[in-house]
MIDO-998836 format. One record per atom (N, C-alpha, C): residue number from 0; residue in one letter; atom name; x negated, y, z negated. Coordinates in nm, 2 decimals. Each point is the difference from the previous one (the first is absolute). Layout:
! MIDO-998836
<site NUM,'A','CA',<X,Y,Z>>
...
END
This chain:
! MIDO-998836
<site 0,'M','N',<0.51,0.13,-0.41>>
<site 0,'M','CA',<0.02,0.08,-0.11>>
<site 0,'M','C',<0.15,0.04,-0.01>>
<site 1,'L','N',<0.07,0.01,0.11>>
<site 1,'L','CA',<0.14,0.04,0.00>>
<site 1,'L','C',<0.08,-0.11,-0.07>>
<site 2,'L','N',<-0.03,-0.13,0.03>>
<site 2,'L','CA',<0.07,-0.11,-0.06>>
<site 2,'L','C',<-0.02,0.00,-0.16>>
<site 3,'I','N',<-0.11,0.04,-0.04>>
<site 3,'I','CA',<-0.03,0.00,-0.15>>
<site 3,'I','C',<0.08,0.12,-0.06>>
<site 4,'A','N',<0.00,0.12,0.07>>
<site 4,'A','CA',<0.07,0.11,-0.05>>
<site 4,'A','C',<0.15,-0.02,0.00>>
<site 5,'A','N',<0.05,-0.08,0.09>>
<site 5,'A','CA',<0.14,-0.03,0.01>>
<site 5,'A','C',<0.05,-0.08,-0.12>>
<site 6,'L','N',<-0.09,-0.07,-0.07>>
<site 6,'L','CA',<0.04,-0.08,-0.12>>
<site 6,'L','C',<0.06,0.08,-0.11>>
<site 7,'F','N',<-0.03,0.13,0.00>>
<site 7,'F','CA',<0.04,0.08,-0.12>>
<site 7,'F','C',<0.15,0.05,0.03>>
<site 8,'K','N',<0.07,0.01,-0.11>>
<site 8,'K','CA',<0.14,0.05,0.01>>
<site 8,'K','C',<0.00,0.15,0.01>>
<site 9,'S','N',<-0.09,0.07,-0.06>>
<site 9,'S','CA',<-0.01,0.14,0.00>>
<site 9,'S','C',<-0.07,0.05,0.12>>
<site 10,'S','N',<0.06,0.09,0.08>>
<site 10,'S','CA',<-0.07,0.05,0.12>>
<site 10,'S','C',<-0.12,0.08,-0.03>>
<site 11,'G','N',<-0.01,0.07,-0.12>>
<site 11,'G','CA',<-0.12,0.07,-0.04>>
<site 11,'G','C',<-0.11,-0.09,-0.02>>
<site 12,'A','N',<0.02,-0.11,-0.07>>
<site 12,'A','CA',<-0.10,-0.10,-0.02>>
<site 12,'A','C',<-0.05,-0.06,0.13>>
<site 13,'A','N',<0.09,-0.03,0.09>>
<site 13,'A','CA',<-0.04,-0.06,0.13>>
<site 13,'A','C',<-0.08,0.10,0.08>>
<site 14,'V','N',<0.03,0.13,0.00>>
<site 14,'V','CA',<-0.08,0.10,0.07>>
<site 14,'V','C',<-0.14,0.01,-0.06>>
<site 15,'A','N',<0.00,0.00,-0.14>>
<site 15,'A','CA',<-0.13,0.02,-0.06>>
<site 15,'A','C',<-0.09,-0.12,0.03>>
<site 16,'V','N',<0.05,-0.12,-0.01>>
<site 16,'V','CA',<-0.08,-0.12,0.03>>
<site 16,'V','C',<-0.04,0.00,0.15>>
<site 17,'G','N',<0.08,0.04,0.09>>
<site 17,'G','CA',<-0.04,0.01,0.14>>
<site 17,'G','C',<-0.11,0.10,0.02>>
<site 18,'I','N',<0.01,0.12,-0.06>>
<site 18,'I','CA',<-0.11,0.10,0.02>>
<site 18,'I','C',<-0.13,-0.04,-0.07>>
<site 19,'I','N',<0.01,-0.05,-0.12>>
<site 19,'I','CA',<-0.12,-0.05,-0.07>>
<site 19,'I','C',<-0.07,-0.11,0.08>>
<site 20,'G','N',<0.09,-0.09,0.04>>
<site 20,'G','CA',<-0.05,-0.12,0.08>>
<site 20,'G','C',<-0.07,0.04,0.13>>
<site 21,'Y','N',<0.05,0.11,0.06>>
<site 21,'Y','CA',<-0.07,0.05,0.13>>
<site 21,'Y','C',<-0.14,0.04,-0.03>>
<site 22,'F','N',<-0.02,0.08,-0.11>>
<site 22,'F','CA',<-0.13,0.05,-0.03>>
<site 22,'F','C',<-0.09,-0.11,-0.06>>
<site 23,'V','N',<0.05,-0.10,-0.07>>
<site 23,'V','CA',<-0.08,-0.11,-0.05>>
<site 23,'V','C',<-0.05,-0.08,0.11>>
<site 24,'L','N',<0.08,-0.02,0.11>>
<site 24,'L','CA',<-0.05,-0.08,0.11>>
<site 24,'L','C',<-0.12,0.06,0.06>>
<site 25,'G','N',<-0.02,0.13,0.00>>
<site 25,'G','CA',<-0.12,0.07,0.05>>
<site 25,'G','C',<-0.12,-0.04,-0.08>>
<site 26,'M','N',<0.02,-0.01,-0.13>>
<site 26,'M','CA',<-0.12,-0.03,-0.09>>
<site 26,'M','C',<-0.03,-0.15,0.01>>
<site 27,'V','N',<0.10,-0.08,0.03>>
<site 27,'V','CA',<-0.03,-0.15,0.01>>
<site 27,'V','C',<-0.07,-0.03,0.12>>
<site 28,'N','N',<0.00,0.08,0.10>>
<site 28,'N','CA',<-0.07,-0.03,0.13>>
<site 28,'N','C',<-0.15,-0.02,-0.01>>
<site 29,'I','N',<-0.07,0.07,-0.08>>
<site 29,'I','CA',<-0.14,-0.01,-0.02>>
<site 29,'I','C',<-0.04,-0.14,-0.06>>
<site 30,'P','N',<0.06,-0.04,-0.11>>
<site 30,'P','CA',<-0.04,-0.14,-0.05>>
<site 30,'P','C',<0.05,-0.11,0.10>>
<site 31,'M','N',<0.11,0.03,0.07>>
<site 31,'M','CA',<0.05,-0.10,0.09>>
<site 31,'M','C',<-0.10,-0.03,0.11>>
<site 32,'I','N',<-0.07,0.11,0.05>>
<site 32,'I','CA',<-0.10,-0.02,0.10>>
<site 32,'I','C',<-0.11,-0.08,-0.04>>
<site 33,'A','N',<-0.04,0.01,-0.13>>
<site 33,'A','CA',<-0.11,-0.08,-0.05>>
<site 33,'A','C',<0.05,-0.15,-0.01>>
<site 34,'L','N',<0.12,-0.02,-0.04>>
<site 34,'L','CA',<0.06,-0.13,-0.01>>
<site 34,'L','C',<0.01,-0.07,0.14>>
<site 35,'I','N',<0.03,0.08,0.10>>
<site 35,'I','CA',<0.01,-0.05,0.14>>
<site 35,'I','C',<-0.13,-0.05,0.04>>
<site 36,'R','N',<-0.11,0.07,-0.03>>
<site 36,'R','CA',<-0.13,-0.05,0.03>>
<site 36,'R','C',<-0.03,-0.13,-0.06>>
<site 37,'K','N',<0.04,-0.02,-0.12>>
<site 37,'K','CA',<-0.03,-0.13,-0.07>>
<site 37,'K','C',<0.10,-0.11,0.04>>
<site 38,'Y','N',<0.13,0.03,0.01>>
<site 38,'Y','CA',<0.10,-0.10,0.04>>
<site 38,'Y','C',<0.07,0.05,0.13>>
<site 39,'T','N',<-0.04,-0.06,0.11>>
<site 39,'T','CA',<0.04,0.05,0.13>>
<site 39,'T','C',<0.15,-0.02,0.02>>
<site 40,'W','N',<0.06,-0.10,-0.07>>
<site 40,'W','CA',<0.15,-0.02,0.02>>
<site 40,'W','C',<0.08,0.11,-0.06>>
<site 41,'L','N',<-0.06,0.09,-0.08>>
<site 41,'L','CA',<0.07,0.12,-0.05>>
<site 41,'L','C',<0.03,0.10,0.10>>
<site 42,'K','N',<-0.07,-0.01,0.12>>
<site 42,'K','CA',<0.02,0.10,0.10>>
<site 42,'K','C',<0.14,0.01,0.05>>
<site 43,'W','N',<0.08,-0.11,-0.03>>
<site 43,'W','CA',<0.14,0.00,0.05>>
<site 43,'W','C',<0.10,0.05,-0.11>>
<site 44,'N','N',<-0.05,0.05,-0.11>>
<site 44,'N','CA',<0.09,0.05,-0.10>>
<site 44,'N','C',<0.08,0.12,0.04>>
<site 45,'P','N',<0.12,0.03,-0.05>>
<site 45,'P','CA',<0.08,0.11,0.05>>
<site 45,'P','C',<-0.07,0.14,-0.02>>
<site 46,'L','N',<-0.08,0.01,-0.10>>
<site 46,'L','CA',<-0.06,0.13,-0.03>>
<site 46,'L','C',<-0.11,0.03,0.11>>
<site 47,'N','N',<-0.06,-0.10,0.06>>
<site 47,'N','CA',<-0.10,0.03,0.11>>
<site 47,'N','C',<0.07,0.05,0.12>>
<site 48,'M','N',<0.13,-0.04,0.02>>
<site 48,'M','CA',<0.08,0.05,0.11>>
<site 48,'M','C',<0.02,0.15,0.01>>
<site 49,'F','N',<-0.01,0.06,-0.12>>
<site 49,'F','CA',<0.01,0.15,0.00>>
<site 49,'F','C',<-0.11,0.07,0.07>>
<site 50,'N','N',<-0.11,-0.07,0.03>>
<site 50,'N','CA',<-0.11,0.06,0.07>>
<site 50,'N','C',<0.01,0.01,0.15>>
<site 51,'F','N',<0.12,-0.05,0.05>>
<site 51,'F','CA',<0.02,-0.01,0.14>>
<site 51,'F','C',<-0.02,0.14,0.07>>
<site 52,'S','N',<0.07,0.10,-0.05>>
<site 52,'S','CA',<0.00,0.13,0.07>>
<site 52,'S','C',<-0.14,0.06,-0.02>>
<site 53,'A','N',<-0.07,-0.02,-0.11>>
<site 53,'A','CA',<-0.13,0.06,-0.02>>
<site 53,'A','C',<-0.10,-0.07,0.10>>
<site 54,'Q','N',<0.02,-0.13,0.02>>
<site 54,'Q','CA',<-0.09,-0.08,0.09>>
<site 54,'Q','C',<0.02,0.04,0.14>>
<site 55,'L','N',<0.12,0.04,0.04>>
<site 55,'L','CA',<0.03,0.04,0.14>>
<site 55,'L','C',<-0.08,0.13,0.03>>
<site 56,'G','N',<-0.01,0.09,-0.10>>
<site 56,'G','CA',<-0.08,0.12,0.01>>
<site 56,'G','C',<-0.15,-0.01,-0.01>>
<site 57,'L','N',<-0.04,-0.11,-0.08>>
<site 57,'L','CA',<-0.14,-0.02,-0.02>>
<site 57,'L','C',<-0.03,-0.15,0.01>>
<site 58,'P','N',<-0.03,-0.04,0.13>>
<site 58,'P','CA',<-0.01,-0.14,0.03>>
<site 58,'P','C',<-0.11,-0.08,-0.08>>
<site 59,'T','N',<-0.09,0.07,-0.06>>
<site 59,'T','CA',<-0.11,-0.06,-0.08>>
<site 59,'T','C',<0.06,-0.06,-0.13>>
<site 60,'L','N',<0.12,0.03,-0.04>>
<site 60,'L','CA',<0.06,-0.05,-0.12>>
<site 60,'L','C',<0.03,-0.15,0.02>>
<site 61,'S','N',<0.00,-0.05,0.12>>
<site 61,'S','CA',<0.02,-0.15,0.02>>
<site 61,'S','C',<-0.11,-0.08,-0.07>>
<site 62,'K','N',<-0.12,0.06,-0.02>>
<site 62,'K','CA',<-0.10,-0.07,-0.07>>
<site 62,'K','C',<0.03,-0.01,-0.15>>
<site 63,'I','N',<0.08,0.09,-0.05>>
<site 63,'I','CA',<0.04,0.00,-0.14>>
<site 63,'I','C',<0.13,-0.08,-0.02>>
<site 64,'T','N',<0.10,0.02,0.09>>
<site 64,'T','CA',<0.12,-0.08,-0.02>>
<site 64,'T','C',<-0.01,-0.14,0.04>>
<site 65,'K','N',<-0.10,-0.03,0.09>>
<site 65,'K','CA',<-0.03,-0.14,0.05>>
<site 65,'K','C',<0.11,-0.04,0.09>>
<site 66,'L','N',<0.08,0.10,0.06>>
<site 66,'L','CA',<0.11,-0.04,0.09>>
<site 66,'L','C',<-0.01,0.10,0.12>>
<site 67,'T','N',<0.04,-0.05,0.12>>
<site 67,'T','CA',<0.00,0.08,0.11>>
<site 67,'T','C',<0.13,0.08,0.00>>
<site 68,'D','N',<0.01,0.10,0.09>>
<site 68,'D','CA',<0.13,0.08,0.01>>
<site 68,'D','C',<0.12,-0.09,0.03>>
<site 69,'V','N',<-0.02,-0.09,0.09>>
<site 69,'V','CA',<0.11,-0.09,0.04>>
<site 69,'V','C',<0.04,-0.09,-0.12>>
<site 70,'Q','N',<-0.10,-0.05,-0.07>>
<site 70,'Q','CA',<0.03,-0.08,-0.12>>
<site 70,'Q','C',<0.08,0.08,-0.11>>
<site 71,'L','N',<-0.04,0.13,-0.02>>
<site 71,'L','CA',<0.07,0.08,-0.09>>
<site 71,'L','C',<0.14,0.03,0.05>>
<site 72,'F','N',<0.02,0.02,0.13>>
<site 72,'F','CA',<0.13,0.03,0.05>>
<site 72,'F','C',<0.09,-0.12,-0.03>>
<site 73,'W','N',<-0.04,-0.12,0.03>>
<site 73,'W','CA',<0.08,-0.12,-0.02>>
<site 73,'W','C',<0.02,-0.03,-0.15>>
<site 74,'G','N',<-0.10,0.03,-0.08>>
<site 74,'G','CA',<0.01,-0.02,-0.14>>
<site 74,'G','C',<0.10,0.10,-0.06>>
<site 75,'N','N',<0.00,0.12,0.05>>
<site 75,'N','CA',<0.10,0.10,-0.05>>
<site 75,'N','C',<0.14,-0.04,0.05>>
<site 76,'L','N',<0.01,-0.05,0.12>>
<site 76,'L','CA',<0.13,-0.04,0.05>>
<site 76,'L','C',<0.06,-0.12,-0.08>>
<site 77,'A','N',<-0.09,-0.09,-0.04>>
<site 77,'A','CA',<0.04,-0.12,-0.08>>
<site 77,'A','C',<0.04,0.04,-0.14>>
<site 78,'Y','N',<-0.07,0.09,-0.06>>
<site 78,'Y','CA',<0.04,0.05,-0.13>>
<site 78,'Y','C',<0.13,0.08,0.00>>
<site 79,'I','N',<0.02,0.08,0.11>>
<site 79,'I','CA',<0.12,0.08,0.01>>
<site 79,'I','C',<0.12,-0.10,0.00>>
<site 80,'I','N',<-0.01,-0.10,0.08>>
<site 80,'I','CA',<0.11,-0.10,0.01>>
<site 80,'I','C',<0.02,-0.07,-0.13>>
<site 81,'L','N',<-0.11,-0.04,-0.06>>
<site 81,'L','CA',<0.01,-0.07,-0.13>>
<site 81,'L','C',<0.07,0.09,-0.11>>
<site 82,'F','N',<-0.04,0.12,-0.01>>
<site 82,'F','CA',<0.05,0.09,-0.10>>
<site 82,'F','C',<0.14,0.04,0.03>>
<site 83,'L','N',<0.04,0.01,0.13>>
<site 83,'L','CA',<0.14,0.03,0.04>>
<site 83,'L','C',<0.09,-0.11,-0.04>>
<site 84,'V','N',<-0.05,-0.13,0.02>>
<site 84,'V','CA',<0.08,-0.11,-0.04>>
<site 84,'V','C',<0.01,-0.01,-0.15>>
<site 85,'L','N',<-0.11,0.02,-0.07>>
<site 85,'L','CA',<0.01,0.00,-0.15>>
<site 85,'L','C',<0.10,0.11,-0.05>>
<site 86,'G','N',<-0.01,0.12,0.06>>
<site 86,'G','CA',<0.09,0.11,-0.04>>
<site 86,'G','C',<0.15,-0.04,0.03>>
<site 87,'L','N',<0.02,-0.06,0.11>>
<site 87,'L','CA',<0.14,-0.05,0.04>>
<site 87,'L','C',<0.05,-0.10,-0.10>>
<site 88,'L','N',<-0.09,-0.09,-0.04>>
<site 88,'L','CA',<0.04,-0.11,-0.09>>
<site 88,'L','C',<0.02,0.07,-0.14>>
<site 89,'F','N',<-0.08,0.09,-0.04>>
<site 89,'F','CA',<0.01,0.06,-0.13>>
<site 89,'F','C',<0.12,0.09,-0.01>>
<site 90,'F','N',<0.03,0.08,0.10>>
<site 90,'F','CA',<0.11,0.09,-0.01>>
<site 90,'F','C',<0.13,-0.06,0.03>>
<site 91,'R','N',<0.00,-0.12,0.06>>
<site 91,'R','CA',<0.13,-0.07,0.03>>
<site 91,'R','C',<0.06,-0.05,-0.14>>
<site 92,'R','N',<-0.08,-0.03,-0.09>>
<site 92,'R','CA',<0.05,-0.04,-0.13>>
<site 92,'R','C',<0.03,0.11,-0.10>>
<site 93,'R','N',<-0.04,0.12,0.04>>
<site 93,'R','CA',<0.01,0.12,-0.09>>
<site 93,'R','C',<0.08,0.11,0.06>>
<site 94,'E','N',<0.09,0.05,-0.08>>
<site 94,'E','CA',<0.08,0.11,0.05>>
<site 94,'E','C',<-0.09,0.13,-0.01>>
<site 95,'V','N',<-0.01,0.07,0.11>>
<site 95,'V','CA',<-0.08,0.12,0.01>>
<site 95,'V','C',<0.08,0.12,0.01>>
END
């Protein structure tokens, strides 16, 4: 969400997109769970990785996310590295 918000020149627009995006992600979680049941490869999407902390507190969520705690940890780590590299490449070309 931060990368998308950073595309805006206006800081107000970037903040608004970031805040709205944060709340929209919560609403997207329910349909995403239904899609994960139908298409198991979707369990690796970045939005599913937001369930990591919730699953640590409630281990039965692994039946919903279709990932173990260890898989969620490594998936989060992989996405962190990916988005850090994308941010580095994006901001290297742009004066911030």
